[in-house]
N, C-alpha and C positions, 0 to 999 in steps of 0.2 A: 208861243205858239206860231207855226206856220199860217200862210194866207189859206192853204188847202184845207188843213184843221179846221181853222176860223168858217169858211165858209159851208162845210158840211155842218159845223154846231149848231149855224141857222135854220139847215133845212128842219120843216117839218112836215110828217111826222121827222121823229128822231130813230137813225137807223136801229134795227132789235140787236145789232151786235156793234161791240168796238171796234171802229174802223181805224184809231189812232194805230196800233202796232203793226197794221197792215202797210200803211202811210211811211210809218216811220222805217219799216224794213228796206222797203223801195227807195224811200229818201224822195221823193216828192213831196214839192214845198210850193210850187205854183197850182192856183184853179186852171186845170187843163182836162178836156173832156180824154184828150189822149193818155193822161198822167193816171184819170180815174179808170180807163179801161186797159190798162197794165196791169193794174193793182189788181182788179177785177180778174184778169187773166190768169195771175199767180194764185189767188183763191183759187180760179177752176182746176188748176195744175196739182195743189195741193191737196184738194179733197179726191182727185184721182191718183194722189200715190196713197190714200190713204185706206185701202180696201178694208173693209171688213169693220172698219172703225166707224160704224154709221154713225153716232152722234159729234164726234168732231167732225167728218164729211158734210153733217147735217149744216155745221157752224160755217163751215169755210165755205159752203155753197149760197149759203144766208148773207157771208162777207160779198161773194161775188153780185149776187143779186142786188144789193145794196147800191156798189159802187157802178155797175151799170147802171140803175134809174138815176143816179145824181149825173154821171155822164150823158144819160138821155135828155135830162132835166137841162143841163148846160148847152148840150147840142141847141135844143130849143129854144134858146136865147142868142147864138148866132144868128150869123150872116148867111150862112147855107145849111137850114138844118137837114134836110132830104140828104145831102151828100156825108155831112157828117154821121147821122142816122146808119145809113148803111157804110160807112166805113166802121162806126162802133159793132155792128152787127157782123161785119167782115171778119174783123180782129180777134172779137169775142167768140164766134162761131169754129175759126180755125186753131182755138185753145182748147176746145172740146174733144 
């Protein structure tokens, strides 16, 4: 199990969706705000590419929400949370 998957498995409450396949697809293994945000942006992009597939898009949006939430949680533990939170919002906003 990657460091990122192990870190996510320790979060409570647990994510409402399985994040492992998304993590594996992008090959992110380190616990990183930017890795989490990149995976979230990929989920947002996939949701945008699935018009008319409401259920599938909803799960992709839940995935993005969970990953951005975890990225924000991780940012709050860092040296400069305000700066990192701003970068998360800017990066994820540019993807939508």
